[in-house]
C-alpha positions in Angstrom: 0.5 116.5 -65.9 3.9 114.9 -64.2 2.1 111.3 -64.8 1.7 111.7 -68.2 5.1 112.8 -68.9 6.3 109.7 -66.7 4.1 107.6 -69.1 5.5 109.0 -72.1 8.9 108.2 -71.1 8.1 104.5 -70.2 6.5 104.2 -73.5 9.3 105.5 -75.1 11.8 103.1 -73.4 9.7 100.2 -74.6 9.1 101.3 -78.0 13.0 101.7 -78.6 13.3 98.4 -76.8 11.0 97.2 -79.6 13.0 98.6 -82.4 16.3 97.3 -81.3 17.4 94.6 -83.6 20.4 93.8 -81.4 21.6 90.6 -79.9 18.7 90.6 -76.9 15.7 90.6 -79.9 17.5 87.9 -82.0 18.1 86.1 -78.9 14.4 86.2 -77.8 13.5 84.7 -81.2 15.7 81.7 -81.1 13.9 78.3 -80.4 15.8 74.8 -80.3 14.4 71.4 -82.0 15.8 68.1 -80.6 15.9 64.8 -82.3 13.2 63.1 -80.0 12.4 59.4 -81.1 8.5 60.3 -80.0 6.4 62.8 -78.1 8.2 65.9 -77.0 10.6 64.3 -74.7 11.6 60.8 -75.2 14.7 59.3 -76.8 15.3 55.6 -76.9 18.8 53.8 -76.5 19.7 50.3 -77.2 22.1 48.1 -75.4 25.4 48.7 -75.8 24.7 50.6 -79.2 25.6 54.1 -80.1 23.0 57.1 -78.7 23.1 60.4 -80.4 21.1 63.5 -78.9 21.0 66.3 -81.3 19.7 69.9 -80.7 19.3 72.1 -83.7 18.4 75.9 -83.9 15.7 76.8 -85.9 17.4 79.5 -88.2 20.8 80.7 -88.7 23.0 79.8 -85.3 25.3 82.6 -84.2 28.8 81.5 -83.7 28.9 83.3 -80.4 26.3 80.9 -79.1 27.5 78.3 -76.6 26.1 74.9 -76.0 26.1 73.2 -72.7 25.0 69.6 -71.9 23.5 68.6 -68.5 22.7 64.9 -67.1 20.4 65.9 -64.1 22.2 69.0 -62.7 25.5 68.0 -63.6 27.1 69.3 -66.5 28.6 66.7 -69.1 31.9 67.2 -71.0 33.9 64.8 -73.1 35.5 62.2 -70.2 39.1 62.6 -70.6 39.5 59.5 -68.8 36.8 57.4 -71.3 36.6 59.8 -74.3 35.1 56.7 -76.4 32.0 56.4 -74.1 30.6 60.0 -74.2 31.4 62.5 -76.6 30.1 66.1 -76.6 30.7 68.6 -79.4 28.5 71.4 -79.7 25.0 70.4 -80.4 25.6 66.7 -80.1 26.1 64.5 -77.5 27.3 60.9 -78.4 27.0 57.8 -76.1 28.9 55.2 -78.0 28.2 52.3 -75.8 25.0 53.1 -74.3 24.2 50.9 -70.7 21.8 51.1 -68.0 23.6 53.9 -66.0 23.4 56.2 -69.4 19.9 56.5 -68.8 18.2 59.4 -67.1 17.4 63.2 -68.1 19.7 65.1 -70.5 19.3 68.9 -71.2 20.9 70.7 -74.1 21.2 74.4 -72.9 22.1 77.4 -75.4 23.9 80.5 -73.9 24.9 83.9 -75.3 28.1 85.0 -75.1 27.5 86.7 -72.0 26.6 83.2 -70.6 22.8 84.3 -70.4 20.5 81.4 -71.1 18.5 81.5 -74.4 16.5 78.2 -74.8 17.0 74.5 -73.9 15.4 71.2 -74.6 15.2 68.0 -72.1 15.5 64.5 -73.3 14.1 61.8 -71.3 16.3 59.0 -72.3 15.4 55.2 -71.5 16.9 52.1 -72.2 14.9 49.8 -74.5 14.7 46.4 -73.2 17.2 44.0 -73.7 16.4 40.4 -73.4 19.0 37.4 -73.6 19.2 33.6 -73.1 21.6 30.9 -73.5 21.3 29.3 -76.8 21.0 25.8 -75.1 20.6 24.4 -71.8 20.4 20.6 -70.7 18.5 19.4 -67.5 17.7 15.7 -66.2 14.2 14.3 -66.1 12.5 14.8 -62.8 14.9 17.5 -61.4 14.4 21.3 -61.2 15.0 23.4 -64.1 15.8 27.2 -63.5 16.2 29.2 -66.5 17.3 32.8 -66.1 16.5 35.8 -68.6 19.4 38.2 -68.7 17.4 41.6 -68.6 18.2 45.2 -69.0 16.0 48.0 -69.2 15.1 51.4 -67.8 12.5 51.7 -66.9 12.5 48.3 -65.5 11.1 46.0 -68.0 7.9 43.5 -67.2 9.0 40.0 -68.3 7.0 37.3 -69.6 7.7 33.5 -70.9 6.7 31.6 -73.9 7.3 28.0 -74.7 6.6 26.8 -78.3 4.4 30.0 -79.0 2.4 28.9 -75.8 2.3 31.8 -72.9 3.4 30.5 -69.6 1.4 31.2 -66.3 2.4 30.3 -62.8 1.1 27.1 -61.6 1.8 24.2 -59.2 4.7 22.9 -61.9 5.5 26.5 -63.1 7.1 29.3 -60.9 8.9 32.5 -61.6 11.2 34.2 -59.6 13.3 37.6 -59.1 16.7 37.8 -60.0 19.7 39.7 -58.5 18.4 43.1 -59.5 15.0 42.1 -58.2 13.3 42.2 -61.6 10.2 40.0 -61.1 9.9 36.9 -63.4 13.3 36.9 -64.6 14.0 33.3 -63.6 11.5 30.6 -64.9 11.3 27.4 -62.6 9.9 23.9 -63.7 9.5 21.6 -60.7 9.8 18.7 -61.7 10.9 19.0 -65.4 9.6 16.3 -67.9 10.4 15.2 -71.3 7.2 17.1 -72.2 9.5 20.5 -71.6 11.8 19.8 -74.3 11.8 22.5 -76.8 12.2 26.4 -77.2 11.9 28.7 -74.4 11.4 32.6 -75.1 11.4 35.6 -72.4 10.0 39.0 -73.5 10.0 42.4 -72.0 8.3 45.5 -72.1 8.1 48.7 -69.9 6.2 52.0 -69.5 7.8 53.6 -72.7 8.6 50.6 -75.0 4.9 49.2 -75.1 5.9 46.8 -77.9 7.6 43.6 -76.1 11.2 42.7 -76.9 11.9 39.2 -77.2 15.0 37.2 -76.7 16.5 34.4 -79.1 14.9 30.9 -78.4 16.6 28.7 -76.0 16.2 25.2 -76.6 16.2 23.1 -73.5 17.2 19.4 -74.1 15.8 16.6 -71.2 18.2 13.8 -70.4 16.7 10.6 -69.1 17.2 10.5 -65.5 18.9 6.9 -65.8 21.2 8.5 -68.1 24.1 9.0 -65.8 23.8 5.5 -64.9 24.3 3.9 -68.0 28.0 4.8 -68.6 28.7 3.4 -65.5 27.0 0.1 -65.9 28.6 0.0 -69.1 31.9 0.0 -67.4 30.8 -2.5 -64.9 29.7 -5.0 -67.6 33.2 -4.7 -69.6 35.1 -5.1 -66.1 33.2 -8.3 -65.4 33.4 -9.6 -69.2 37.5 -8.9 -69.0 37.4 -10.7 -65.8 35.7 -13.7 -67.0 37.7 -13.7 -70.2 41.0 -13.8 -67.8 39.5 -16.5 -65.6 38.7 -18.7 -68.4 42.0 -18.4 -70.1 43.9 -19.0 -66.9 41.8 -22.2 -66.0 42.6 -23.4 -69.9 46.1 -22.6 -69.4 46.6 -24.3 -66.0 44.9 -27.5 -67.4 47.0 -27.6 -70.3 50.1 -27.3 -68.3 48.7 -30.2 -65.9 48.0 -32.7 -68.9 51.4 -31.6 -70.3 53.3 -32.6 -67.2 51.3 -35.9 -66.9 52.3 -36.8 -70.4 56.2 -36.0 -69.7 56.6 -37.9 -66.1 54.9 -41.5 -67.6 57.9 -42.7 -70.0 60.3 -41.8 -67.2 58.7 -43.3 -64.4 58.5 -46.5 -66.6 62.1 -46.5 -67.6 62.9 -46.0 -64.0 61.2 -49.4 -63.1 62.7 -51.3 -65.9 66.3 -50.1 -64.8 65.9 -51.3 -61.5 64.4 -54.9 -62.5 67.4 -55.3 -64.6 69.9 -54.5 -62.1 68.3 -57.1 -59.9 68.3 -59.7 -62.2 72.2 -59.0 -63.2 73.0 -59.8 -59.4 71.7 -62.8 -59.3 
């Protein structure tokens, strides 16, 4: 009999709790929807672009609710030292200039006024591959070409290369090297480079989240003749030789003209001197 009385009390408490339309029951019905890009967790950011994370409540939001944002286990607030980088306002988090360090796991959590948790959503934020090459590059025929693709992305992208729409693969002539961040294939090596390698090169990247390859702008590679550096030197030498010949010929002609002129001037003076000497001798007789 005592047991039956206890059961009645327990059932009464449970029944009363179910009939309670106060905050506790309202909180239990609250769910959050997040602005995922696809799936139920992924958000994709583009390099140096704005990224916005939003958590919305299905239904009417109680003004007493409190939103908190976390990256990993650390709570995020608007950075007072650099407020233009991350801005947190209620159910919205904005990264104004998204870079590699901003990728990671973000959580929006909803709390009641008494700080009890209500619901949360987790974002796996990734950085879409970003690929960049110089617009142009110039190399000398017969030398080694190293062309580096600037790569950003989280997870780390897989890099591939094309030349005039032809996919490049390793060979005796073609090699791929990692960059300083140890990203495989980020540096293309052609050794030696030939005139047939003149044209447009493109690097592409994809990762385990972004399956569609992202391409860089084309880089046009120019190839100079290996004698190209010698031609200006030979031209200068030829100019110096021609100038020296002109000066030599001019000086030779000038000296010859002066010599002939001196011979012409000395003839009459010599004759006059001889005539005077003869006249004096006759006069003395």
